[in-house]
N, C-alpha and C positions, 0 to 999 in steps of 0.2 A: 676529106678526112679519111684516114685509113683505120679500119677496125678489123681485127683478125683474131681468131682463137687458135691456140696451139693445136687443137684437134684437127683443124683444117690443113695443117702442114704435114702431120704424121702420114707416112706412106706415100708422099708425093716426091717429086724431084727435089724439093726443098728439104727433104729429110735425108741428109747425107751421113753415111756411116763408114767407119773403117775399123781396123783392129783396135779395140779398146776404147772407142769413142763414137759418139753420135751427136750431130749438130742439126738442129731444126731451125731453119732460117726464116724467121717471121717477117723480116723486112730485107729485101734485096734490091739491086739496082733498078729493075723494071718498075719498082714501086715509086720511083721518081724522087726519093729522098737522097741526101748527100752522104748517107751512111747505110750500113746494114746492121741488123740486130739479130742475134742468134741465141738460142738456149742450147747449151752443150753439156753433155754428160760424159764423164770418164769412168771407166770400170776400175775397180780396185786393182792395183798393180800395173796399170797402164803407164808407160814411159814414152812420151811423145816429144819429138824435136821439131821446132818451128823456126823459120826465118823467112820473113815476107819481103819480096822484091818490090812490091807495089802498094802495100797497105800498111796502115797503122792499126793496132788493135788495142782496145782496152777491155779488160776482163775483170768481172766482179764475182767473187766466190759466194754463192748462195748457201751451199752446204757441202760437207765433206772436208777431208784433210789431205794435204799434199805438200809438195815443194816445187818452187820455181827456181831454176838455175839459170842465172844470167851468164851466158858463156863468155861474152866480151869482158865483163867486169870480174868474172871468176868468183861470184858470190851466190849463195843459196839463201832463200827466204821461205819460211813456212807459209803455206796457204791454208786458209780456213774461212769460215763464215765472217763476212765483213771486210776481208782483205781484197784490195784492188791492185792490179798492175797494168801498166801500159807498155807495149813494145812498139818501137818505131820501125821504120824501114831498115832492113839489114841488121837487126838486133837478134842474133840467134839465142834461143832459149829452149830449155827442156822442162817439161811439166811431168812430175811423177805423182800419181794418185795413190796415196796410202790407204784411202778408203774410197768408196764410190763418191764422185763429186758432181755437183751441179753448178754450172757457170753461166753468167749472162755476159755476152760478148758483143762489142760494137766494132765495126770495121769502117775505116775511111781510107780511100773511097769505098763505096759499097761493093760487096761481092755480087757476082751475077746470080749465084745461088747454088751451083753444083760443084764449085771448086773444092778440092781437098786440101791444097796448100799451094802457095805461089812462091 
C-alpha cells in the first residue's frame, strides 16, 4: 500500500515547475501503479497549451476559475470547482487561468515524474 503526504513531494524532483504552473507528482511510474496522480496549481493569468503524444489525462478542478479550449473541436468551456475534463492522445488544448487554480490530474500511462510535457 502506498501512503504519501504532499509535504514529502515539495522541493524534490517530483515538484516540477514552469512559467505559471507547478505540478507535484504524488504517484509516478516508479510507484508501480498504472497511472500517475498530480496536484497542479496554475497562477492567475497563466495560458498553457498541451498536447500529449503518449498519455491520456483527466483533470478535476478543485478551486479557481479558468477556461479550457479544445483546439480540435473549436470550443471553449468554463472551468471551476467540480468541473472535470479528459484529454486523449493528440488532443491539443489550452488552459487559461482567470484566477489561481488547483487541479487534481491523473495520467495514463503514468509519468516518470520529471516531464514538463510530452
